N, C-alpha and C positions, 0 to 999 in steps of 0.2 A: 958398166955404170947403169944404175937403175933410174929411169925417168919417173919423176913424181906423177902421181895420178890423182884425179879428183873423183874417182869412182865412188868412194864411200859418201863423199859430200853430194855427188850427183844423185845417188840412191836416196839419201835423206831428203833432198829437194824434191825428187819425184814422189816420194811418199807424202810429203807435205802438200804437193799439188793434188794428189789423189784424194787426200782428206778434204781439201778445200773444194773439190768438185762435188762433194757430198754436203759439206757444212762450211759455207763461206765465212762464218763467224768464229771458226776455230782459232783462238788466239795463239796457241802453241804452234800450230801449223804456219800461221802468218809470221810468227817470230823466226821459225826455222827457215822459211823461205827468204825473209828479209836478211837473215844472216848468211845465206848461201852465196857462193860466187857463181856467176853465170858467164857464159861465153857470149860476147858481143861481137858479131862479125864486123870487120873493118871494111867500110865501103870501098869499092873499087877506085873511086875518085880521090881517096885520101892519099896525100903524098907520104913519102917514107918518114919525113920528120914528124908529121902529125901522128902517124901510126906508131912511132916509137916513143912518143912523149907520154910518160906515165901519169902526168897531171891532166891530160886531155883525152877525152873519149869522143870520137866522131861516131854519132849514132847513124846506123843504116836505116833509112826511112823508106818503107814500101808504100807507094801510092796506089790506092784502089779507087776506081771511079765510084762516086757517090758515098764514100765512107771516109772516116777519119784516117789520116796517115798513121802508119803502124810501124813500131820498132820491134823486130824479132830478137829475142835472146833465147839461149838454150842452156839446159842443165848439163849437157855432155856433148863431146865431139860427134858421137853417134847420132844424137837427135839433130844436131846441126847438119850433118852430112845427108841425112834422110830428106830434109827439106831444101837445103841449099848446097848441093854437092859441089858447086863451083867456088865456094868460099875457100880462099887459101890462107887468109889471115884473120885472127880474132884476138880480142883482149879478154882476160879473165877479170871480172869486176864484181865487187860485193854488191848484191842487189839492193840492199838497204841504202848504200852510199849513192848508187845510181838514182834511186827513188827520191832521196833527199834533195837532189839537184834537178829533178825532173822539171822540164819547162811547163809553164802554166797554159801554154797554147793547147789546142786540141790535138794531142798526140797520144795515141794508145800504145800500150806495151803488151806484147804477147810472149808468153813463156812456153816453149815446146809446143808451138802451134799445131804441129803435125801428129801429136801423140794423144792418146785417149785421156790423159790427165792435163792437157794443155789449158792454159788460163790466159784470158785477155782482159786487161783493165783499161778503162779510159784514164785520162791524165789525172783527174781528181782521185780516182781509185788508187792509182800508183802512189800519189803523195800521201793519202790518208791511211792506206792499208800497209804499205811496205816501208815507208820512211820511218826510221826509228831514231829516237834521241840518242846522242852519244853519251856513253858512260854507263 
């Protein structure tokens, strides 16, 4: 039995991130990224019921002294394992859907933080750059 892989989608998302590192206004790259599925680590304190509920996503929040709280997401298992090797569970979530429900509080999002093409956005940037209208 072959296990489905998101390798092609991850490669497209990484190319979009690389493009955005050079030109943050590239609409095609933003659209590609917003349409990509990202891996959202399931927090260690999330119970099994929450972790298994497809309608709820518990965001893993990293607290850093003197900075906004940060939610890490990743384009691939490899990227996630490089930064957070102890993560054993994650959810695959469309980034645009995640962005459209992003809280208005000061909560930043970082995509592939440990890679050369990593991107970090504040809460306003997440909602304005990655949230896409349905249809």
